[in-house]
N, C-alpha and C positions, 0 to 999 in steps of 0.2 A: 957348434954354436953355443954351447952351454956357458962358455966363458965370455960371451958378448953381452954388452948392455943392450937394452931394448932399442935405444937410439942408434945403435950401430947396425941393427938388422936391415936387410934390404926392404924397400917399400913395396907394398902390395897395391896394385892399381885396380883390380877387380875383386869385389867381395862376393863370395858365394855363401849359401846358407850353412854349409858344413865347415866353413872356415872357423878357426878358433881365436878367441880373444883371451888375453891374460887379465885376470881380475883379482882384486884383493877383497876377500870376504871378511866381514866384521873388522874393519880397520880401527875402530875405537875400542875393541875388546881383544879377543884372541885372534889377531890377524893371521890369515894364511892365504897364500897365492893359489888360485884355482883357475881352471879353464871353463869357458862357456862357448857354445856354438853361437855364431852371429844370429842365426834365425831364432834361437831361444832368447838371446839378449834383446832383440827388437820385438819379440812377441808381446811384451808388456807395454809397448808404446802404441797408442792408437795412431793410425796413419791418416785419419780424416776427422773433420769437424763433426760434432754432434749438434743437432739443432734442438734447443730447449724452449723455443718460442711458444709453442702451443701448450706446454706443460707448466711454465712459470706462472706464479701468481703475481700479477702486476697491479699495483695500487697507485692511484693518483690521476687516472684518466677516465673520462666517461666514454670515450671512443678512441680507437687507435687507427692511425693510417700506416704506421710502421711498427712492427713488433719483431725485431731480430735479436735473438739471444743465442749465440753459438759458443761452444766450448771444445777444448782439446785437452785430453789427459796425457801427461807424461809421468808415469809412476804415480806419486801422490801429489803432484803439482797439476793444477787445473788452470788453463789459460782461457780467459773469457773475452769475447767481443760482443758489444751490445749497441743497439740503436732502438729507442722507443720514442714514438712521435704521435701526438694526437691532441685531443681537447682536454684541458685540465679540469678536474672537478674536485680537487683536494689540495691542501697545502703541503702534502707529503708526496714523495716519489720513491717507490720501492719495487723491487722484483726479487723473485726467489731463484736459487741455483739448484742444480741437481745434488750437490754434496755440501754438507756443512764444512766450515773451516775448522782447522785443528784447534783443539781446546788447550791452548798454551797461553800462559800468563803474558800479557802484553802483545798478543798476536792480533793486532788490528791492522787491516790493510786500508790505507788511504790512497786515492788516486785522482788525478784531474779528469774532469769530464767537460765535453762541449755541451752547451745547453741553450735553450730559449725559455723565457718566462713571460707569460702574458703576451705572447706573439712576438717578442723582441729577443733577438740573439744576444747572449751575454758577451761583453767585450773582454771579460776576464774568465778564467776557468772556474767552473763549479767544482764540487768535491763529491767523490763517491767514497763509501765506507762499508767495509765488511768486518764485523767484530768477531772475536774468537767464539768458536762453537756455535756458529750461526750460518744459515743458508740464505739470509735475506740481505740484499744490498740496499742501502739507503743513499739517495742522491740529494745533494743540497745545492742551493743557489751559489754559495761561496764557501770559503774555508772557515767561516764562522758558523756554519750549519744553519744558515738562514732558510726560512720556509718559502714555499712557492705561492704564487697567486692562483686561486682556485677557479680561474676562467681563462678563456682563449687558448691559443696554442702553447703547448709545452713539449719540449723534447730533451732527451738526455742521450748521450752516446759516449762510448769510451772503451778502453781495454785495460785489463789488469790480470794478475795471476795470484794464486793463493795455494797454500798447502791444505789439502783436504784431510778431514778427520779419519 
């Protein structure tokens, strides 16, 4: 089988931990083809969500009715799902994450959010922002970074991913 292309090999329908994968190590440097066991390959990937709700520093609310911030790590990529709802007491809306984003020039993550301001649901999306080398997400009323009303109900919710430092 050494003379077959990978695409010509028979398909495997059941994967076991001792099965092997072919992998290219250091593809941008001195590339070499190596093997890795499937259980070792997947060991670095978390298989469940981690809840960061009770640890995150949340600013912009005097009281919260919903405080859900969960994340999932895959290598150095962090996927985040959040929903924060309560009574507004500030013109800002921020929350912290477990890991800072990578410190790379131009590494700003922008993403749409669903939101309500002063008790009224927005008809257009708000904006979330995570700047380079930061663990603080800022949420804005719109894509022009408008501030919130510091009274009545306010909520923000969304999903995004980023490369951690």
